[in-house]
C-alpha positions as CSV (number, residue, x, y, z in Angstrom):
1,X,140.7,232.1,53.3
2,X,141.7,231.6,49.7
3,X,142.0,228.5,47.7
4,X,143.2,228.7,44.1
5,X,143.0,225.9,41.6
6,X,145.3,226.3,38.6
7,X,144.5,224.4,35.5
8,X,147.2,222.7,33.3
9,X,146.3,225.1,30.5
10,X,146.9,228.1,32.8
11,X,150.3,226.8,33.8
12,X,151.2,226.2,30.2
13,X,150.2,229.7,29.1
14,X,152.3,231.1,31.9
15,X,155.3,229.5,30.4
16,X,154.7,230.1,26.7
17,X,157.9,229.9,24.8
18,X,159.7,233.2,23.9
19,X,163.0,234.2,22.3
20,X,166.2,233.2,23.9
21,X,168.7,235.8,25.2
22,X,171.5,233.4,24.1
23,X,170.4,233.6,20.4
24,X,170.1,237.4,20.1
25,X,173.0,239.3,18.5
26,X,173.2,242.8,17.1
27,X,175.7,245.0,15.2
28,X,176.8,248.3,16.8
29,X,174.9,251.6,16.3
30,X,175.7,253.3,12.9
31,X,176.8,250.1,11.2
32,X,174.7,250.2,8.1
33,X,174.7,247.8,5.2
34,X,177.7,248.9,2.9
35,X,176.5,251.2,0.2
36,X,173.3,252.1,2.0
37,X,174.5,255.4,3.5
38,X,176.5,256.6,6.4
39,X,175.1,255.8,9.8
40,X,175.3,257.8,13.1
41,X,177.6,256.2,15.7
42,X,175.8,257.1,18.8
43,X,175.8,255.2,22.1
44,X,173.2,257.4,23.8
45,X,169.9,255.9,25.1
46,X,167.4,258.4,23.9
47,X,164.5,256.3,25.4
48,X,165.9,254.3,28.4
49,X,162.5,253.4,29.7
50,X,161.3,252.1,26.3
51,X,159.1,249.0,26.1
52,X,159.8,247.0,23.0
53,X,157.0,248.0,20.5
54,X,156.4,244.5,19.0
55,X,155.3,241.4,21.0
56,X,157.5,238.3,20.6
57,X,160.6,237.8,18.4
58,X,161.6,240.6,16.1
59,X,164.3,241.5,13.6
60,X,165.6,245.0,13.1
61,X,167.2,245.5,9.7
62,X,166.7,247.4,6.4
63,X,163.6,246.9,4.3
64,X,165.2,248.5,1.2
65,X,168.7,246.9,1.2
66,X,167.9,243.4,2.4
67,X,166.8,240.5,0.3
68,X,163.8,241.4,-1.8
69,X,164.2,245.1,-1.2
70,X,164.4,247.8,-3.9
71,X,168.2,247.9,-3.7
72,X,168.9,244.6,-2.1
73,X,169.7,241.1,-3.3
74,X,167.0,239.5,-5.5
75,X,164.5,237.3,-3.7
76,X,161.4,237.5,-1.6
77,X,160.8,239.9,1.2
78,X,159.7,236.9,3.3
79,X,163.1,235.2,2.8
80,X,164.4,233.6,6.0
81,X,167.6,235.7,5.9
82,X,165.4,238.7,6.7
83,X,164.1,237.0,9.8
84,X,167.4,236.2,11.5
85,X,170.0,237.8,13.8
86,X,172.1,239.9,14.0
87,X,170.1,243.1,14.1
88,X,171.4,246.0,12.0
89,X,170.8,249.7,12.4
90,X,169.2,251.6,9.5
91,X,168.7,255.1,11.0
92,X,170.3,257.6,8.5
93,X,170.0,255.1,5.6
94,X,169.9,257.0,2.3
95,X,166.6,258.9,2.0
96,X,165.7,262.5,1.1
97,X,164.3,263.5,4.5
98,X,166.0,266.3,6.3
99,X,167.8,264.7,9.3
100,X,170.0,267.1,11.3
101,X,171.6,264.3,13.3
102,X,172.7,262.2,10.3
103,X,176.2,262.7,8.9
104,X,174.7,263.4,5.4
105,X,172.1,265.8,6.8
106,X,169.4,263.6,5.2
107,X,168.3,260.0,5.8
108,X,165.9,257.5,7.2
109,X,164.2,258.8,10.3
110,X,163.9,255.7,12.3
111,X,164.3,251.9,12.5
112,X,162.6,249.2,10.4
113,X,161.6,246.1,12.4
114,X,160.2,242.9,11.1
115,X,158.1,240.8,13.5
116,X,158.6,237.1,14.1
117,X,157.1,236.1,10.7
118,X,156.2,237.7,7.3
119,X,152.4,237.3,7.9
120,X,150.6,240.6,8.2
121,X,147.9,241.6,10.7
122,X,149.1,238.9,13.1
123,X,151.8,240.4,15.4
124,X,150.8,243.0,18.0
125,X,152.3,246.4,18.0
126,X,152.1,247.9,21.5
127,X,152.6,251.2,23.3
128,X,156.3,251.7,24.1
129,X,155.4,254.2,26.9
130,X,152.5,255.7,28.8
131,X,151.1,258.5,26.7
132,X,148.4,260.0,24.5
133,X,147.5,259.2,20.9
134,X,148.1,262.6,19.2
135,X,147.6,261.7,15.5
136,X,146.4,258.9,13.3
137,X,147.2,259.2,9.6
138,X,146.5,257.0,6.6
139,X,149.4,254.7,7.7
140,X,150.8,256.3,10.9
141,X,149.9,256.5,14.6
142,X,151.7,259.0,16.9
143,X,152.0,258.3,20.6
144,X,153.3,261.3,22.7
145,X,154.7,261.0,26.2
146,X,154.2,263.5,29.0
147,X,157.7,265.0,28.3
148,X,156.8,265.7,24.7
149,X,158.8,262.9,23.1
150,X,156.8,261.4,20.2
151,X,156.9,257.8,19.2
152,X,155.8,257.0,15.6
153,X,154.3,253.8,14.4
154,X,154.1,253.3,10.6
155,X,152.5,250.7,8.4
156,X,150.1,249.1,10.9
157,X,146.6,247.9,10.3
158,X,143.8,246.9,12.7
159,X,144.4,250.2,14.7
160,X,142.9,249.9,18.1
161,X,143.2,253.5,19.4
162,X,141.8,256.9,18.6
163,X,143.1,260.4,18.8
164,X,143.1,261.8,22.3
165,X,143.1,258.4,23.9
166,X,145.4,257.9,26.8
167,X,147.2,254.5,26.8
168,X,149.4,252.6,29.2
169,X,152.8,251.1,28.2
170,X,152.1,247.7,26.6
171,X,148.6,248.5,25.3
172,X,147.8,247.2,21.9
173,X,147.9,249.9,19.2
174,X,147.4,247.7,16.1
175,X,149.0,244.9,14.1
176,X,152.3,244.9,12.1
177,X,151.4,245.1,8.4
178,X,152.3,246.6,5.1
179,X,149.9,249.6,5.0
180,X,151.4,252.6,3.1
181,X,148.4,254.8,2.5
182,X,146.7,253.1,-0.5
183,X,149.9,251.3,-1.7
184,X,151.8,248.7,0.1
185,X,155.3,248.1,1.4
186,X,156.9,245.1,3.0
187,X,155.4,243.7,6.2
188,X,157.3,245.6,9.0
189,X,157.0,248.3,11.6
190,X,158.8,251.6,11.0
191,X,159.5,253.1,14.4
192,X,160.6,256.7,15.1
193,X,161.5,258.7,18.2
194,X,161.1,262.5,17.8
195,X,162.6,264.4,20.7
196,X,163.7,268.0,21.6
197,X,167.4,268.4,21.3
198,X,169.2,271.5,22.5
199,X,170.0,273.9,19.6
200,X,168.1,271.7,17.1
201,X,164.5,271.6,18.4
202,X,162.3,268.6,17.8
203,X,164.1,266.2,15.6
204,X,164.2,262.5,14.9
205,X,166.8,260.8,17.2
206,X,168.5,257.4,16.8
207,X,166.1,254.7,18.2
208,X,168.4,251.7,17.5
209,X,170.2,251.3,20.8
210,X,167.1,252.0,22.9
211,X,165.3,249.3,20.9
212,X,168.2,246.9,21.5
213,X,168.0,247.4,25.3
214,X,164.2,247.1,25.3
215,X,164.4,243.9,23.3
216,X,167.0,242.4,25.6
217,X,164.6,243.1,28.4
218,X,161.9,241.0,26.7
219,X,164.4,238.1,26.3
220,X,165.2,238.0,30.0
221,X,162.8,235.6,31.5
222,X,162.3,236.4,35.2
223,X,161.1,233.7,37.7
224,X,157.4,233.0,37.6
225,X,154.9,231.0,39.6
226,X,151.6,230.8,41.3
227,X,150.2,231.1,44.9
228,X,147.8,228.2,44.9
229,X,146.9,228.3,48.6
230,X,147.0,231.1,51.2
231,X,145.0,230.7,54.4
232,X,145.5,230.3,58.1
233,X,146.9,226.8,57.7
234,X,149.4,227.1,54.8
235,X,150.8,229.1,52.0
236,X,151.7,227.0,49.0
237,X,152.4,227.1,45.3
238,X,155.3,226.9,42.9
239,X,158.0,229.2,41.5
240,X,160.5,228.6,38.7
241,X,163.3,230.5,37.0
242,X,163.2,229.7,33.2
243,X,166.8,230.9,32.7
244,X,168.1,228.6,35.5
245,X,165.8,225.6,35.4
246,X,167.8,223.6,37.9
247,X,167.8,226.3,40.5
248,X,165.4,226.3,43.5
249,X,163.9,229.7,43.7
250,X,163.4,231.5,47.0
251,X,160.0,233.1,47.6
252,X,160.0,236.2,49.7
253,X,157.0,237.0,51.9
254,X,155.9,240.6,52.6
255,X,153.2,241.4,55.1
256,X,151.4,244.7,55.1
257,X,153.8,246.3,52.6
258,X,156.7,245.8,55.1
259,X,159.4,243.6,53.6
260,X,160.2,240.8,55.9
261,X,163.7,239.8,56.9
262,X,165.7,237.4,54.9
263,X,164.8,234.5,57.1
264,X,161.1,235.1,56.1
265,X,161.6,233.2,52.9
266,X,160.4,229.8,51.7
267,X,162.4,227.8,49.2
268,X,160.6,226.3,46.2
269,X,162.4,223.0,46.4
270,X,159.7,220.3,46.8
271,X,159.0,217.6,44.3
272,X,155.6,217.7,42.7
273,X,154.7,215.3,39.9
274,X,152.4,217.6,38.0
275,X,155.2,220.2,37.5
276,X,157.6,217.7,35.9
277,X,156.2,217.7,32.4
278,X,155.1,221.4,32.4
279,X,158.4,222.8,33.6
280,X,160.8,220.1,32.7
281,X,161.7,219.3,36.3
282,X,159.7,218.5,39.4
283,X,161.2,220.2,42.5
284,X,159.8,223.7,42.2
285,X,156.9,223.6,44.7
286,X,156.9,225.4,48.0
287,X,154.8,224.9,51.1
288,X,155.0,226.5,54.6
289,X,152.8,226.8,57.6
290,X,151.2,230.2,57.7
291,X,153.2,232.9,59.6
292,X,152.3,232.8,63.3
293,X,153.3,236.4,63.8
294,X,150.1,237.3,61.9
295,X,147.8,235.3,64.2
296,X,146.5,238.4,66.0
297,X,142.9,238.6,64.8
298,X,143.5,241.5,62.4
299,X,143.7,241.5,58.6
300,X,147.1,241.3,56.9
301,X,147.9,241.7,53.2
302,X,150.5,239.1,52.3
303,X,152.5,239.2,49.1
304,X,154.7,236.5,47.7
305,X,157.5,237.2,45.3
306,X,159.9,235.0,43.6
307,X,163.5,236.1,43.9
308,X,165.6,236.0,40.7
309,X,168.6,233.8,41.4
310,X,170.7,235.9,39.0
311,X,170.2,239.5,40.3
312,X,168.0,239.1,43.4
313,X,165.1,241.1,41.9
314,X,161.7,240.2,43.1
315,X,158.7,239.3,40.9
316,X,155.3,238.9,42.3
317,X,153.6,235.5,41.8
318,X,150.3,235.1,40.2
319,X,147.3,235.2,42.6
320,X,149.3,237.4,45.0
321,X,148.5,239.3,47.2
322,X,146.2,237.4,49.7
323,X,144.5,238.8,52.8
324,X,144.8,236.7,56.0
325,X,142.8,237.1,59.1
326,X,143.9,234.5,61.7
327,X,142.7,234.4,65.2
328,X,145.2,233.9,68.1
329,X,145.2,230.7,70.1
330,X,146.1,229.9,73.6
331,X,149.6,228.5,74.1
332,X,149.8,225.1,75.7
333,X,152.4,222.7,77.1
334,X,155.9,223.4,78.3
335,X,158.1,226.1,77.0
336,X,161.5,224.9,76.0
337,X,164.3,227.4,75.9
338,X,165.9,228.2,72.6
339,X,169.5,229.2,72.0
340,X,170.9,230.8,68.8
341,X,172.3,227.4,67.6
342,X,168.8,225.9,67.8
343,X,167.2,228.9,65.9
344,X,169.7,228.4,63.1
345,X,169.6,224.6,63.0
346,X,165.8,224.5,62.9
347,X,165.6,227.5,60.5
348,X,163.3,229.3,62.9
349,X,162.3,232.9,62.5
350,X,160.1,235.3,64.5
351,X,158.1,236.0,61.3
352,X,157.1,232.5,60.6
353,X,157.1,230.9,64.0
354,X,156.5,233.5,66.8
355,X,153.0,233.6,68.3
356,X,152.1,237.0,69.7
357,X,150.6,235.6,72.9
358,X,151.5,235.6,76.6
359,X,153.0,232.2,77.6
360,X,154.6,233.3,80.9
361,X,152.3,231.0,83.0
362,X,153.5,227.8,81.2
363,X,156.1,225.6,82.9
364,X,159.6,225.3,81.6
365,X,160.7,222.0,80.1
366,X,163.9,220.7,78.8
367,X,166.1,223.0,76.6
368,X,165.2,222.5,73.0
369,X,167.8,220.6,70.9
370,X,170.5,222.9,69.5
371,X,170.9,220.7,66.4
372,X,168.2,219.2,64.2
373,X,168.3,215.4,63.8
374,X,165.4,214.5,61.5
375,X,165.1,211.3,59.6
376,X,162.6,209.6,57.2
377,X,161.0,206.4,58.4
378,X,162.4,203.6,56.1
379,X,159.2,201.6,56.4
380,X,156.5,204.3,56.6
381,X,156.6,207.1,54.0
382,X,154.1,209.2,55.9
383,X,156.2,209.6,59.0
384,X,159.4,211.3,60.1
385,X,161.5,210.7,63.3
386,X,163.0,213.5,65.3
387,X,165.8,212.7,67.8
388,X,165.1,214.6,71.1
389,X,166.6,214.0,74.5
390,X,167.7,210.5,73.6
391,X,164.3,209.5,72.2
392,X,162.8,209.3,68.8
393,X,159.6,211.3,68.4
394,X,157.3,210.9,65.5
395,X,156.2,213.7,63.1
396,X,153.7,213.3,60.3
397,X,155.2,214.2,56.9
398,X,152.1,216.4,56.4
399,X,153.3,218.5,59.3
400,X,156.9,219.0,58.1
401,X,156.0,222.4,56.7
402,X,155.6,223.6,60.3
403,X,159.2,222.9,61.0
404,X,160.7,224.1,57.7
405,X,161.6,220.5,56.8
406,X,161.7,219.1,53.3
407,X,161.0,215.4,53.7
408,X,162.6,214.6,50.3
409,X,165.9,216.0,51.6
410,X,166.1,213.7,54.7
411,X,168.2,210.6,55.1
412,X,166.5,207.4,56.2
413,X,166.6,206.6,59.9
414,X,169.4,204.2,60.8
415,X,169.1,201.2,63.1
416,X,170.7,203.2,65.9
417,X,167.8,205.8,65.5
418,X,165.1,203.2,65.3
419,X,166.4,201.4,68.5
420,X,165.9,204.6,70.5
421,X,162.8,204.5,72.8
422,X,159.8,206.1,71.2
423,X,158.6,209.3,73.0
424,X,155.5,211.4,72.6
425,X,154.7,212.7,69.1
426,X,156.7,215.8,68.2
427,X,154.7,219.1,68.1
428,X,152.9,219.6,64.8
429,X,154.6,222.9,64.2
430,X,157.1,225.2,65.7
431,X,155.5,227.7,68.1
432,X,157.9,230.3,69.3
433,X,157.0,232.4,72.3
434,X,159.0,235.1,74.1
435,X,158.9,235.5,77.8
436,X,160.7,238.4,79.4
437,X,163.0,238.7,76.4
438,X,163.9,235.0,76.2
439,X,162.8,232.7,73.3
440,X,161.0,229.4,73.8
441,X,159.4,226.6,71.8
442,X,156.2,225.1,73.0
443,X,156.0,221.4,73.5
444,X,153.0,219.6,75.1
445,X,154.9,216.3,75.1
446,X,157.6,217.8,77.3
447,X,155.3,219.0,80.1
448,X,156.5,217.9,83.6
449,X,154.2,215.5,85.5
450,X,154.0,217.8,88.4
451,X,154.2,221.6,88.3
452,X,154.9,223.8,91.3
453,X,155.2,227.3,89.9
454,X,158.6,226.5,88.3
455,X,161.4,228.9,88.3
456,X,162.2,230.3,84.9
457,X,166.0,230.4,84.9
458,X,167.6,233.2,83.0
459,X,170.6,232.4,80.8
460,X,174.0,233.4,82.3
461,X,176.4,235.8,80.8
462,X,180.1,235.1,80.4
463,X,180.8,236.5,83.8
464,X,178.3,234.2,85.5
465,X,175.7,236.9,86.1
466,X,172.1,236.7,84.9
467,X,171.7,238.2,81.4
468,X,168.0,239.0,82.1
469,X,168.0,241.6,84.9
470,X,164.3,242.2,84.7
471,X,163.3,238.9,86.3
472,X,163.5,238.4,90.1
473,X,166.0,235.9,91.5
474,X,163.3,234.4,93.7
475,X,159.9,233.0,93.1
476,X,156.8,232.4,95.3
477,X,155.7,228.7,95.9
478,X,152.0,228.0,96.0
479,X,150.1,230.9,97.6
480,X,152.7,232.0,100.1
481,X,154.1,235.5,99.7
482,X,157.5,234.7,101.3
483,X,160.5,233.8,99.2
484,X,161.2,230.0,99.2
485,X,164.4,228.8,100.8
486,X,167.1,228.2,98.2
487,X,167.5,224.5,99.1
488,X,163.8,224.0,98.4
489,X,164.0,225.7,95.0
490,X,167.0,223.6,94.1
491,X,165.3,220.4,95.2
492,X,162.2,221.2,93.2
493,X,164.3,221.8,90.1
494,X,166.1,218.5,90.5
495,X,162.8,216.6,90.9
496,X,161.2,218.3,87.9
497,X,164.1,217.4,85.6
498,X,164.1,213.8,86.8
499,X,160.4,213.2,86.0
500,X,159.4,211.4,82.9
501,X,157.5,213.5,80.3
502,X,153.8,213.6,80.8
503,X,151.7,211.9,78.1
504,X,149.7,214.4,76.0
505,X,148.2,212.8,72.8
506,X,147.1,216.3,71.5
507,X,150.0,218.4,70.0
508,X,150.3,221.8,68.6
């Protein structure tokens, strides 16, 4: 069993503000500042798996030809114009370095990138790929990938790595600064990609477009959330899509690394007051009774992932996975036959609701309603009413999870509903059992008053024949081994249907 308490601070950190994809703009590759050189127009992604090398907002542009630069407009290098979109390429900008891929044959080897502000030693520079630190100079760090591609970081300070160290993508390498080997430059990160190119060997390749794509990925904010409870009673938490704050995010459930069917989802649509201020809206909580299909006494690893409403990608929630070990329980009551309309109307699924237990000895009650008529009680906020066989049956709001009901989405019961006779309480949760291939819902409140080894009728096919050929057409009564006369079977069925439901105060 696992109970997770999430503090307000933790929630706020999970939703720390970041750059907006709507704000970001960039000029095309090779479009250099006029008079700064001839750029290379190249649409190739030389590093398609690149992780953007600076945390937070960043601005790619020239250090030399922008405001405050050696050949730029007069002013300060910290001028606000240098920290604004659009981005601009400066690979192949005029320099004296040999550059086989530049139109002039010489030029700037990489891309200059300013972090979110002009303050040095503040903004983290991180590993763009998995690799090994192969060199650390007076103002440079080289990170080399397994395929030999080298990623160069210049002008950092507070270097956190050493030569020979293996690092994972995203690891901190140092801080963006103005280190230039004893002198200083402007506060920025110079970033190179050196790669083997056919007929040219190992040369500096254009990093600009790869950086654009990597930066765009950081601006895309996937859905996030937390699993706050995962035990044999409930799974609960919240999920939220920052880019679509009004959407209700579906949470996918995966047990034992086997993706569940589409019906094995729970919608984060419930109101919760503590989320209102943090997220800006309240209806992003989810809660569901734990999947009965896992109640078999063995351990199951359960993962919960938020589904992005934009592209259907799945993102694992914090505090997932959980391990559930839930013991089976003995089915009780009558089993009420389900048809496909009922399965759809009540949002039932074998994953969430089917108990892997034998229920063949239980009597058969009334057919379960093929439509769901559920209403809020207008005078009691803790209770719902379910219309069933011409009666209204009470269900506690706290048990609505077990029937995939969102109480906030229900209409209030009308006078017509409230004037119906009150029946036994509705079962606390849906318990689906399968007997000889046929689905049933268990209901203690529907148990007949007298039971005489009831016949379990099979549904008929369109031609009037029985669709379940595995079950015998006759059934023994009591202890006799001889088939009962057909008239007696028919009479017992009529008597059973005419009985009032037996009172059973305990429900599943």
